[in-house]
C-alpha positions in Angstrom: 103.6 54.9 57.3 104.5 58.0 59.3 102.1 60.1 57.1 99.3 57.5 57.6 99.9 57.6 61.4 99.8 61.4 61.4 96.6 61.4 59.5 95.1 58.8 61.9 96.1 60.9 64.9 94.8 64.0 63.3 91.4 62.4 62.6 91.2 61.0 66.1 92.0 64.4 67.6 89.4 66.1 65.4 86.8 63.4 66.4 87.6 63.8 70.1 87.4 67.6 69.8 84.0 67.3 68.0 82.8 64.9 70.7 83.8 67.2 73.5 82.2 70.1 71.8 78.9 68.2 71.5 79.1 67.1 75.1 79.8 70.7 76.2 76.9 72.0 74.2 74.6 69.3 75.5 75.6 69.6 79.2 73.3 72.6 80.0 70.2 70.6 79.0 70.6 68.5 82.1 69.0 71.5 83.9 66.8 72.8 81.2 69.5 75.0 79.7 69.2 77.3 82.8 72.1 75.9 84.9 75.3 73.8 84.8 76.3 71.7 87.8 79.4 72.9 89.5 79.6 70.2 92.1 77.9 67.7 94.5 79.7 68.0 97.8 79.2 65.7 100.8 77.1 66.8 103.8 77.5 63.8 106.0 75.0 61.0 106.5 71.7 61.0 104.6 68.7 62.5 106.4 64.9 62.7 106.1 64.8 66.4 105.4 66.7 69.7 105.1 65.1 73.1 105.6 66.2 76.7 105.5 69.7 78.1 104.7 71.4 81.5 105.4 74.6 82.9 103.9 77.1 85.3 105.5 78.6 87.0 102.4 81.5 88.4 104.4 82.8 85.0 105.3 81.3 82.8 102.6 79.8 80.6 105.4 76.4 79.1 104.8 74.3 77.9 107.7 72.2 74.9 106.7 69.3 73.3 108.6 69.7 69.5 108.6 66.2 69.3 110.0 65.6 65.6 109.9 68.8 64.9 111.9 68.5 67.7 114.3 71.7 69.4 113.2 72.9 72.8 112.1 75.6 72.6 109.4 78.2 75.2 108.5 79.2 75.0 104.8 82.2 76.9 103.4 80.9 78.1 100.0 84.3 79.4 98.9 86.1 76.1 99.5 82.9 74.1 98.8 83.3 72.0 101.9 81.4 71.1 105.1 83.3 72.6 108.0 81.1 72.0 111.0 78.1 69.9 112.1 76.4 71.1 115.2 74.1 68.8 117.2 72.0 69.2 120.3 68.7 70.2 118.6 65.5 68.1 118.5 64.9 69.6 115.0 66.1 72.7 113.2 63.9 74.6 110.8 64.6 78.3 110.2 68.1 79.7 110.3 69.4 83.2 109.9 73.0 84.6 109.9 73.3 88.2 110.9 76.8 89.4 110.1 76.6 92.8 111.8 75.6 91.0 115.1 78.1 88.1 114.5 75.3 85.8 115.5 73.3 82.8 114.0 69.7 82.3 114.9 68.1 78.8 114.6 64.5 77.8 115.1 64.2 74.7 117.2 60.8 73.0 117.4 60.8 70.7 120.4 58.7 67.7 121.4 61.3 65.5 122.9 63.7 62.9 121.5 60.9 60.4 120.6 59.2 62.8 118.2 62.5 63.8 116.7 63.4 60.3 115.9 60.0 59.1 114.7 58.7 62.1 112.7 60.6 62.8 109.4 58.9 66.1 108.6 59.1 67.3 112.2 55.5 68.5 112.3 53.3 65.7 113.7 53.6 65.4 117.4 54.9 69.0 117.8 51.6 70.8 118.3 52.1 70.6 122.1 55.8 70.8 122.0 58.0 73.6 123.4 59.7 75.4 120.6 62.8 77.6 121.0 65.3 79.8 119.2 68.9 79.0 119.6 71.4 81.9 119.4 75.0 81.1 118.5 78.2 83.1 118.1 79.0 83.0 114.4 82.8 82.8 115.0 83.1 80.3 117.8 79.8 78.5 116.9 79.1 78.3 120.7 75.5 78.7 121.9 74.8 82.0 123.6 71.2 81.5 124.6 68.1 79.4 123.9 64.8 81.2 124.3 61.2 79.9 124.2 59.5 80.6 120.8 56.1 79.1 120.9 54.9 75.8 119.4 56.7 75.5 116.0 59.2 78.2 115.3 60.1 78.5 111.6 61.1 81.6 109.6 63.4 84.3 111.0 63.9 87.9 110.0 66.1 90.8 111.4 65.0 94.4 111.7 68.3 96.4 111.8 66.5 99.7 112.6 64.9 98.5 115.8 67.4 95.8 116.5 64.8 93.1 116.8 64.6 89.5 115.6 61.2 88.1 114.5 60.5 84.4 114.5 57.3 82.9 113.0 55.5 80.4 115.2 53.9 78.5 112.4 51.5 76.3 114.3 51.1 78.7 117.2 49.8 81.5 115.0 52.1 84.3 115.9 55.6 85.8 115.8 58.1 85.8 118.7 60.2 88.9 119.1 63.7 88.9 120.5 66.1 91.8 121.3 69.1 91.5 119.1 71.4 93.1 121.6 70.0 91.7 124.8 69.2 88.2 123.6 66.0 88.3 125.6 62.4 88.0 124.7 60.6 91.3 124.0 57.1 90.2 123.1 54.8 88.4 120.7 52.6 89.4 117.8 49.3 87.6 117.2 49.0 86.8 113.5 45.5 85.4 113.7 46.4 82.1 112.0 49.2 79.8 110.8 52.3 81.8 109.8 54.7 81.0 107.0 58.0 82.7 106.3 58.9 86.3 107.4 60.9 89.2 105.9 61.9 92.7 106.7 61.4 95.5 104.2 63.9 98.3 104.3 61.6 100.8 102.5 58.5 100.5 104.7 60.5 99.4 107.7 58.0 96.8 108.5 57.9 93.1 109.0 55.9 91.0 106.6 54.6 87.4 106.9 52.1 85.3 105.0 49.2 83.9 107.2 48.7 80.6 105.3 45.5 79.5 107.0 43.8 82.8 106.0 45.4 83.4 102.6 46.7 86.8 103.8 49.9 88.8 104.0 50.3 90.8 107.2 52.4 93.9 107.8 53.8 94.3 111.4 55.0 97.5 113.0 58.3 96.4 114.6 58.2 99.2 117.2 54.6 98.7 118.5 54.5 94.9 117.7 51.0 95.4 116.2 49.6 94.2 112.9 49.5 97.4 110.9 47.8 95.9 107.7 46.2 92.7 106.4 46.2 92.1 102.6 44.0 89.5 101.1 45.9 87.4 98.6 43.2 86.7 96.0 44.1 83.7 93.8 46.5 82.2 96.4 45.9 79.1 98.5 48.0 78.6 101.5 50.8 81.2 101.2 54.0 80.1 102.8 57.1 81.3 101.1 58.1 85.0 101.0 60.8 87.1 99.5 61.0 90.9 99.3 62.8 92.4 96.3 65.6 94.7 97.2 64.8 98.4 97.3 61.4 98.0 95.6 58.8 97.3 98.3 57.5 94.4 96.2 56.9 91.1 97.9 56.9 87.7 96.2 54.5 85.2 97.9 54.6 81.5 97.0 51.2 79.6 97.4 51.9 76.0 98.0 48.4 74.5 97.6 47.9 75.9 94.1 51.4 76.5 92.9 51.3 80.2 92.2 53.6 83.1 92.7 52.1 86.5 93.5 53.9 89.9 93.2 52.4 92.2 95.9 52.8 95.9 96.4 53.7 96.1 100.1 52.3 99.7 100.4 48.8 98.9 99.1 48.5 95.1 99.0 47.8 95.3 95.2 48.7 92.1 93.3 50.6 93.1 90.2 51.5 89.7 88.9 50.3 86.1 89.3 52.5 83.3 87.8 52.4 79.5 87.7 55.4 77.9 89.4 56.7 74.4 90.3 54.6 72.0 92.4 54.5 72.6 96.1 56.8 75.6 96.4 58.7 76.3 99.7 61.9 78.3 99.9 62.6 81.5 97.8 66.0 83.0 97.2 67.0 86.0 95.1 70.1 87.1 93.2 69.7 90.9 92.9 72.8 91.3 90.7 71.3 89.4 87.8 67.7 90.1 88.7 66.6 86.5 89.3 64.3 84.9 91.8 64.5 81.2 92.5 61.6 79.1 94.1 62.6 75.7 95.3 59.7 73.2 95.7 59.0 70.0 97.6 58.6 68.3 94.2 62.3 69.0 93.4 61.3 71.5 90.7 62.8 74.9 90.8 61.2 77.9 89.1 63.4 80.6 87.7 62.0 84.1 87.5 63.3 87.3 85.8 62.7 90.2 88.2 64.1 93.0 86.0 60.7 94.7 86.4 60.0 93.8 90.1 56.3 94.4 89.8 56.0 92.4 86.6 58.2 89.3 87.0 58.6 86.9 84.1 58.9 83.2 84.2 62.1 81.8 82.6 61.3 78.1 83.2 60.9 75.3 85.7 63.6 72.7 86.0 64.1 69.5 88.1 67.2 70.2 90.3 67.1 67.2 92.6 64.8 64.9 94.5 63.1 66.8 97.4 65.3 69.8 96.7 63.0 72.3 98.4 65.6 74.6 99.9 67.8 77.1 97.9 70.4 79.7 98.8 72.3 82.1 96.5 75.8 83.6 96.7 75.3 87.0 95.1 79.1 87.4 94.5 79.5 84.2 92.4 75.8 83.7 91.5 76.1 80.0 92.6 73.0 78.3 93.9 73.2 75.9 96.9 70.6 73.1 97.2 71.0 70.5 100.0 69.9 67.0 98.9 68.8 64.7 101.7 69.8 61.4 100.0 72.2 61.3 97.0 73.4 57.7 96.5 73.1 57.0 100.2 74.5 60.2 101.6 73.5 63.8 102.0 75.0 66.3 99.5 75.2 69.9 98.6 74.3 70.4 95.0 76.0 73.6 93.6 74.6 75.1 90.3 75.8 77.9 88.1 73.2 79.9 86.2 73.6 80.2 82.4 73.3 83.9 81.6 72.5 85.5 78.3 75.6 86.7 76.4 
């Protein structure tokens, strides 16, 4: 009887171990074999839309635009918990944390409370609004200043050499320029059309932004505030997303009307690669340590790109990461990806993914 019991327990244990092994092997297929899910953490009440995110690697704090609710969230990536929910904004689109300045910049489109409550996406009704940029102290989270920034402020970039902040005015067709030390307006750059995201390149020391209504990428001289170059993006319709590869002077432009990713030589404007990506791409994020680029899309698909050769990126696959998960941020220390979900079982949530790397 004892021997039979022992055999039964042994068989049950073996079966359980085999089942767990099968489950462990199958788990990665939930995200196309590219990721495993680390967690889904609460982000308060559900909302109509999230937008940009920005990480301070020195503190692990992630600023998250809860656009549809007019709130700016601060999420602790180390403890994986929401630590602050700041209100007082009609909408919040772009956000940028600048650790060396100890400041957070947030784009605030403005058209009054009515438009904020009635417009989910935050676009309609804002063409005559008064947009602004809110500047906050990153330690106290207190607002330092709020400056006018055109019609629909969106993407934000920092030029550390000239100590200037550049904010795209998507519907106003320009870039607002702010003094990083003075917290005052310096000027405005006329882009000649609707502007998408914006990035600073450390090699050319220029500001780059896609002009989506003209299918162009412009280079701006941060000192003179003049457009120094215009590059035609052949094969791209409505370029919006932009990411510049570290120390390469290669820009990645996402075209949201025909679902393409272009690799562009920032010195010449030459297109060195053209890849298909997930439908309706929006936010791009990079993990330079593992040479990966992530493109989050309005469709919830995320494209994963190998950037080992920056000029010749290679597609690793597209994977559904969550409904409407069009915003992504990366922690380069842990390689975790952060994707805010507007409605997960009735509440907003932060989906945290871990990439599966080759052995």
